[in-house]
N, C-alpha and C positions, 0 to 999 in steps of 0.2 A: 270111353267118354269123349265127347266132342272137344276138339282143341280150340284155341283162340282164333284160329284162322278158318275154322270150318263154317259151313252154312247149310241151311236146310234142316236144322235140328231145332231144339228148344233152348233158349237162354233164360235162366232164372236171374233176374236183375234185382238185387237186394238193396233197399234203401233203409239206412239205420234211423234210429230216433234221436233223442236229445243227448245221448250219452257221449257223442263225439268219438265213437269207437274207431279203432284202427281198422284198416282194410282186412287184416288177418282175423280180427274179432268178428267183423260182419260176415265174413265168408266161413267162419269156423274152420279155417284152413291155415296152412303154413306155406311159405315160399310163394308169395304172390307177386304179380307184376302189373304195373299200370299200363292200360291199353288205350286210354283216352283221358282228356281233361288235363288239369294241372295239380299242383300241390294243395290248393285250397278246395277244389272240387274235382275229383277224378274217378275214373272207372278202373276197376282192378279185376284180374282173373288169376287163377292158379297157373303157375309155371308148368310147362310140359312135364318136368321131372318131379313135380310135387305129387302128393298123394291126397286124395279126397277123403275127408273124415265124415262127411254128411252129405245129404242131398239125394236126388233121384238119379238112378243110373241112366246114362245117356243124355243127361242135361248139363249144359255148360253153365257154371255158376259165376256170376259177375256181381260186383258190389259197386254202388255209387256212394262215395264218401263226401259228404257236404259239411261236416261238423265245423270246419275252420272258416266257413263263409260268414256265419253270424258272430263268431268270437274274435278271430284275428289275434293280434299280439296282446300280451298282458297290459302293456301301456295303453293301448287303445281300449281294451276292456275296462280298465280303471277309469279312463277319461269318460267313457260312455255312461258310467254309473252316475255322473253328475248331469247327464242329459236324460236321465230316466223320466223326469216329468214330461219332456218333449215326446219320448217314445209312447208314454201312456196316452198323451193327447192325440197322437197319431193313431193309436189302436182304437180309440173311442169312435172315430169317424167310421170305422168298419163294423162297429157294433150296433149300427142303426137297425131299427125294426125292418121287417120284410116289406112293410107298406111303402111302395114307391112314391105315393103322393106326398110323403114328408121328406123325401130324399134331399131336395134342394134346400129346404129350410134348415134341416138338421146339419147338412154339410156346411152351410154358411155360418151357423152359430158355432159349430165346432172349430172352424177355421179362425173366426174372430177370437174365440176363447184361447186358441193356440197362440194367437198374436199377443194376447195379454200376458201369456207366460214369457214371451220374449221381452216384453216391456218390464215385467217384474224382474227378470234376470238383469236387465240394464240398470234398473233402479236400485237393486241390491248392491251391485258393484259401485254404482254412483254414490250410494249411501256410505260405503266404506271410504272411497277415494275423496269425494267432495264434501260430504257432511262430517264424517268422523275425523278425517285427517286434514284436509285443506282448510276447513272452517273451524272445527273445534280444537283439534290438537295443535295446529300451527298458530292458533290464537292463545295458547296456554303455555307459558314458559315451563311450568312443571312437566307438562306432557312432552316437551321437546328436550328436556334435560336428559343427557346420556344417549340421545338418539341422533347421531351424526348424519344418518341417512335421511333425516327429516329437517334437522335444525338449519341446514344450509338454505332452505327455502322459507324458514319461519319468519324472517324479518322482511320478506318481500311484500309488495302490495297484494291486496286480496285478489284482484283480477288476475295477476300473474300466477298466484297459487292455484286458483281454480282452473286456469288455462292449462297449466302443467299437469295437474292431477286429472284433468279430463282425458288425458292420454290413456289412463288405466282402463276406464270402461270402453274407450274407443278401441284399445288393443284387444279387450275381451270380445268385442263384437267382431273384430277382424279375425280372431282365432276361431270363433264359431263359423264364420264365413268360409274360412279356409278348410276346416274339418268337414263341412257339409259339401264341398265341391269335389273332394278327392274320391269318395266311393263311387260317384256317378261315372267317372272315367274308368274305374276298375271293372265295373260290370257292363260297360257299354258294348263290349265285343260279343255279348251273349244274348242279343235280341232274337226273339222267336221269329221265324220267317212267316210270311203271309200264307195262310192255309185255312181250310174249313175247320172251324172250332165250334164248341157248344155256345148256345146263347145264354147260359147261366152266368150270373155275375162272378162266380168263383173262377171261371175260365179267364177272367181279365187279369188275374194275378200272374204276372210273368209274361202275359201276352202283349199288353199295350206298352208303348214306350213311355215310361214315367218320368224320364229325365227332363223333358220340356216343362212339365207341370212343376217338378221340384225346382227347376231353375227359376220359374216365375215366382213361386212361393219364396224362394231364397231371396230374390231381389226385393220383394215386398217386405219381408221380415228384416232385412238389412236396412232398408229405408226407414221402417218404423222404429227400429232400434236406435238409429242415429237421431231420428226426430225426438224419441223419448229422452235421449241424453240431453238434447237441447232444452227440453222443458224446464228442468230444475236450474239450469244455468241462466236461462232467461228470467225465471221467477226470482232468482236471487238478485239479478241485475235490476229488476223492476221494483224491488222492495222499497226503495227510497224515491220512486217516481218513474213513470213510464215515459221514456223518450220516444221520439219518432222512429229511431232506428230499432229500438227494442220492440216497439209495437209492430213494425213491419216484419221483423224476423219471427215474432210470435205468430203472426198471421200466416206466413209461409209455412212455418212448422205445423200449425194446425191443418193447413191445406194438405200437406204431405201425409199426415196421419189419417185425415178423412179419405184421401185417395186410396190409401192402403186398405182401409176398412171397406170402401166401396168395391174395390176389385175383388176382395175375398167374398163379398156377398153376391157375386154374379158367377156362380159355378158354370153355367153354360158358356160363359166367355173365357174364363181362366182355364177351363178343362179342354179347350180346343186342341186339335191335333197338332203334331209337331210342325206341320207345314205352315201354321199360322204365325209367321215371323213378325207380323205387325204388333201382336200383343207382346212378344218378347222385347221388342223395341220400346214399348210403352213402359214395361216394368223395369227394364234396365235404365231407361231415362229417369224414372222415378228414383231409383237407387242412386244414380249419379247426382241428381239434384240434392238428395239428402246428404251426400258426402260433401258437396260444395257448400251447402247450407251450414253444416257443422263447422267447417273451416271458417266461414264468415262469422258465425256466432262466437267462436273462440277469439277471433280477431276483434270482434266488437267488445268482448270483455277486457281486452288489453288496451283498446283505444279510447273507450268511454271514460271521460274524466270525472263523472259524477261520483260522489261519495258512496260508500257501501254501508249497509245496515249493520248494526252491532248486536244483533240478536244472539241468543245462546246456540241456536242451531241454524243450519242452512235455511234461509227464508223460503217458505213454500214447499220444502221437501216433504214434510210430514203430511201436509194436505194433499199433495200430488199422490203420495203413496196410498192414502186412505181413499182418494177418489178412484184409484185403480181397483181397489178392493170392492168399492161400490159398483163399478162397472162389471166386474166379474160376478158379483152376486146377482145383479140384474140379468146378466146373460144366462146364468145357471137357472134362474127361475123361468126365463123364457124358454130355455131348452126343455126343462121339465114339463112345462105346460104343453108344448108341442108334442112331446113324446106320449104324454098321457092322453091327449085328445086324438092322436093319430094311431094309437096302438091297436093291435088286433084284439078284439074282445074275447076271442076264444082262449080259454085258459091253457089248453094243451099246446097252443102254438105261440104263447107269449112268454118266452123265457125271461127270467129276471124282472118280471112284471112290466116288461117293455121299457125299463129304465137303464139298460146296460150302458148306453152311451153316456147318460147323465152321471152314473156311478163312476165310470172310468175318468171322465173329465174332472169331476169333483175330487177324485183321488189325486189326479195329476196336479191340480191347483193346490191342494192341501200339501202335497209333497214339495212343490216348488216354493210355496210360502214358508214351509219349515226350513228348507235349504237356505232361503234368503235371510230369514230371521236368525238362523244359527250363524251364518257368515257374519252378519252385522254384530251380533252379541259377542262372538268369540274375538273379533277384532277390537270391540269396545273393551272387553276384559284385558286384552293385551295392552292396550293403550293406558288402561287404568292401573297397571301393575304398581304395587308399592305406594298407592295413593293414600295419604292420610284421610281419616274419617272426615266426611263432609267436603272433600276436595276431589271427588271423582270427576271424570270427564263431563264437561258442562252438558246438562240436560240428558245425557245418555242416549241410547237408541230411541227411535220414534215409538210412541205408544202403540201404533198399529202393529209393530213387530212383537211387542209384549202380548197383545191380544192374539196374535197369530200363534205364538208358542203355547199360550193358554188353550186356544182352540184345538191345536193339534194334540196336545197332551190329553185334553178332555175327550177327544174323539177316540184316541187309542185306548184310554182307560175304560170308557163305556163299552167299546167294541170287545175288549178282552173280557169284561164282565159278562156281556151278552154271549160270547163264545163259551165261557165257562158254564153258563146256565144251559145253553144248547147242548153241550157235551153231557151234562148231568141229566137233563130231561130226556135226551134221546138215547142215553146209554142202555137203558133196559130194553127198549125196542130194537136197537141195533144188535145187542147181544142175543136177544131172543131170535131174531132173523138169522144171525150167524150160527146159532146152535142148531136151528132147523136145517140149514145148508150142510153143516158138518155131519149131522146125523144121517142125512140122505147120502152123503158122499162116502161115509165110513161106518156103515151100519153094524159091521161085525168086528169093530176094533176091540182088542183085548183090554182088560182093566189096566195092564201095564202101560198102555198108550195114553192114559189120562193126561199127563203133563203135555204131551205133544198135541192132543186134541184141544187143550186150552190155548196153546199158542196159535193154532189154526183159527180158532174162534176169535181170538184177539185180532189177528190179521184181517179176517173178514169184516169184523166190526169197525176197525179203523178205516178200511176201504169204503164202507158204507157212509162214512162221515162226509165224503165229498159232496153229496147232495145237500148237506146242511150248510155248505160254504156259500151257496148262492144268496140266501137271505142275509147272511152275515155281511157279505159284500155290499148289499143294498143298504144295510144299517150303517156301515162305515161311510159309504158314499154320501148318505144324507147328513150324517154328523159332520163330515168334512165340509160339505157345502154350507152347513150352519156355522161352522167355525170360520169360514171365509166371510160370512155375513157379519159375524160379531166383531170382526176387526174394524168395522166402520164405526164402532162405538168410540174408538180413539179420537174421532173428530170432536167429540164432546169434552175432551180433556180428562177423561176418566181412565183409571187403571182397573184391571180385573179385580185386584184385592179390594178396592173401594166398593165396587158394584156387588161382589159376592158377599162381603161383610154386611153391606146395607140391606140386601134382599134376603139372604139366606142365613145370616148370623154366623157364618164361618169366620174365625179370626183371620185378619189380613195377613198375619205372619205365615199361617198355614198355606194360604193361596200363593204368597210370594215364594215360599219354599217349593210348592208344586211347580211354579213356573221355572224356577232355577233347575229343578230336577228334570222337568220336561225338556229344557235346553240340552241337558247332558244326555237325555234319552235320544234326542235327535242326532247328537254327535255320535252316539253309539250305533244308531241305525246307519248313518253314513259310513262309519268305519266298517260295520258289518257288511254293507253292500260292496265296499272296496275289497275286503277280504274274500267275500263270496265270489266276486268277479275273478280274483286271482286263483282261488282254489277250483272254481268251475272250469277255468282254462287248463289248469295243471293236473287236476285230479279227476279222473273219469267217474268214479263212483259218486263223488260229490256233485259233479255236473248233472248226473242222472236225476238228482232231486231238485236242484235249483234251475237247471238249464231249460226246463220246460217253460218257465215264465219268460225267460229271455228270448228263446226261440219263437214262442208264441207272439211276442211283441214285434220282433224283427222279421216275421214272416210276411207282414202286410206292407205294401208299398207306401211311401211317404206321400199321403194325400192331404194331410192337415198341417204338419209341422216339418219344414225342410231341414231343421237341425237335429231331427231324430236320427237314431242309428239307421244305416242303410238296409234296404230290403234284400235279403239273400235269395228270396223266391224269384226275383227278377232274373237271376241267373239259373238257379237250380231247376225250376220247372221247365223253361225252354230247353235247357241242356238235357234233361231227362227225356223230354218229348222228341228232341232231335236224335238222341241215341236210340230210342225205341223205333223211331221211323227208319233209321239206318239199318237196324238189325232186321226189321221186317222186310225192307226193300231187298235185302240179299238172300231172302228165303227163310229166315228163322221165324219161329213163333216166340213170344216173350211172356214169361211169367213174372209179373211185377210183384215183389213182396216188400211190404212196408211195415216197419215196427214203430209204434208210438207216433211221434210226429211225422215219421216217414210215410205213414198211411195218408196223412193230409197231402203230402207232396205227390204221392202217386195218384190220389183222387183228382187233384188239380191237373196232373199230367194227362190223365185219361180224357179229361174234358177238352184238351187241346189237340188230341189225335184225330185225324180224318178217319172216316168210317172204314176205309180199306186197310188202315193200320190197326185200329182198335178191334177189328174182327179177328186179329191174330194175337190178341193180348188177353191174359187172365190175371186176376188179382188175388193175392194172399196177404191179408193184413192181420196184425196181432198187437194187442195193447193199444188199440186204436181209440183216440179221443174224439173221433169224428162227430158222434152224436152226444156223448156224455159231456164234453167240454165245449167243443167248437159249435155244436148245434145250439147250446144255451147262450154262448157269448156272441156268436155271429149269425143270428137267424136269417139275415138277408143273403148270406153266402153259403151256409151249410145247413140245409133243411132237408126234409124228406124228399121233396121233388128233385133236389140236386143229387142226393144219394141214389135215388132210383134211376136218374139219368146215367150216373156213373155205372151202375149195374147193367143197364140196358145197352150202353155203348160197348161193353165187353161181352155181350151175350149172356149175362148173368153167370159167367165163369168167375165167381167170386166166393171166397171162403174167408170169414173173419173169425179168428180164434180169440176167446176172451176168458178171463178168470175172475172169480168172485173176490179174490184177494188183491186184485189190481185197483189201486185208488185213482188211476188216471184213465186207463182204457176201459172199454166195455163193449157191450153188444151194439149193433148198428140198426137192425130192423126188428129183431125179436129176442127178448131176453129169456127164452125158454131153455130148460135143461133137458138132457137126454131122457127120453120117455115121456116128455110133456109136449102138448100140441103147441105149435107156433102161434103167435098173436097176430100175424099178418098172413095174407093169402098170396098166392102166386109164387114166382121164382124167388122173391125176396125172403120167403120163409126158409129157404135152404142155405142162406148166406152165413148165418151165425152158428158157430159150433163152440160150445163151452168146454173148457179144459178143467178137469178136476185138479185142484191144487191144494196141497201137494198130492202126488199120485198115490201116496201111501203114508201111513203114520207109524208103521212098524219098521224097525231096522231090518233091511233085507240081508240074506245070507252073504257073507263075504264083505260086509260093510260094518262100520262102527257107529253110524248115525242114521237117523231116519232120512227119507228123501227131503230135500230142501223145499221151503216155501218160495216159489218163483215170483209171485206178485207181478210186478211190471217188467220183469226181465225178458229179454228176447226169447223166442221160441225155437230158434234154428236147431238147437241140439236135441229137441224133444222129438221122439219118434212119431208123435201125433202130428207134428208139423210136417214131417216127411211124408206121412200118409196123405195129408191134405194136398201137399205139393204134387204127389204122384197122381192123385185124382184129377187135379186141374190140368196136369200135363196130358193125361189121357183125353180129357174133354177138349183140349186144344186141337186134337187130331180129328175131332168129329165136326160135321157141319152144324151150323147154328140154326136152331129152330126159329121160324119167322116170328113166333110169339115172344121171343126173348130168352128162351131156355134152350137146353141141349136136348136133342131127341133121345 
């Protein structure tokens, strides 16, 4: 076997999926040593004294471990749970249709909608600090009783209370600012060098320097966040009369917000290359202006001698919040119209009905609204502790938040009902298809294998349900958008219980209970996300199930929201491309193997390799979600043309292994089974190879249980994987046919 320092042979470079497996697990070996990279993303090989347990004879096996790039520490993982709406908003911009004519409009709308999430974040924290605490609680002796951490400020003037408590949302903005700047420096050392790459959009992932764009977006969002904080402060100050100073500050605040929106609506300008330092100066100046403006606004609150209003809630806050929801609803409608008008009319190339971007943005907004409402409600409950009947905190949370919780709860309940109906309606068809698959795979199974056959049928039927999730996602996205729209009813002074009882006849108490229950459901979801983040980091089997969602979201560069989690592909893809180029330059051929999400990484890597390098590369993928998930969710970046270019760049030395029991991965070009004709022509017809799973339903001699159902598990220990690898290694030694295949 070739050693770590040898050249002129074949290197099998394995890229794991979302399981965050150790180097030993990826290699299916023991006694490994790191040969390149660092602890977050490194390349490993077998030590010279180690023994190989799998693989092709004469091939050096190397593993690329990237699992710690998207996860990081437990603390950071938990913190990023609260940034999940930002991540979803960022993913949405990459889900645009393949129609390039709508790219600029969709990008602009997505970025403005992402900006409204930042504004909602600020208004939620401001609602707690300014409305609930500074205005309502500190104006109530009962609320201050026993709370020494608040009572010291209770007797102070209203302007001073608002100025001091304004530090809370300002600190929250600063925290986001700080968190969003650190990852850029961490990945900065791993930029891809200039070289000939594919013209497909997917090749941009990891190739272009995203940090300048993220920096510009960061400056814009910080400026908008600080301007948003100024709006309720100035509205409260203007409640008893608008002075010249208040009017001037309001005009400047509106100008800053308008400038932020204008910049986001000019993608050709803001997406310019890193060398365009003039634009960086404009955005940083806008941010500095917002910082100074906020300081001036706070000083204005302290210096203005005019009396303050005596309303139950912070003047103008509820109207500002409802106006934000109106803006979000209008933008969602505009985005939906653009997507429907510009979608490809061909059904076979229009995944998710062309509404993937709208669905994801609506889900992001729905989740952000739920987070915000839950924060305000939980703090209100805390401040209302032990309150006698009729003496609760004055006015309570804004009506818009009540409608928000009602809308979120309604969306979840209706979607769950729809999911249950889809499960029941599709059950017979899925089990019929599963029974046919199992009957073909195990035609001579003995009667004693009946229980095992039922387990296999259940596994196949569950895997087939993945295709039914797409319409359910569209249903939830539409309901979430409708929920955002109904929050605007709060402007009329109505509560959900009043409207539902008046129009549907459902008792108001039932609706009130549903809202309270929905609030606790949101709290449970947030807690579940936190626990899921912890277990996904600490427990490899658990991460295999939930990590696919997180890794899918953080794979894409931050092109919409700068406060989203950092993109690990900005390092992983160039690092893989650089490693492959190095191995080929020293005389080796490379067999790139990618399992699950690793198949996406290797596909993006191939598109960044120059022809003289890719001509010495072969691909072996397993459990690949390239077409089944990514092709549906990201049609502009992973479609048939992209996949065919990947195959062509490696001379169609590509084998994809798939199983019917796999709910995530699947076939790429043709879903035919052994003995059946392929559904495509040309070299693509030979890419997909189906693996029968399990390989048997009868307990083999010397064992006590039947062969396991592998489903989405890696294939490295499977003999069929070794045979496919051996075939590709042999083809790497042959000249490439000019038509794209091997002679």
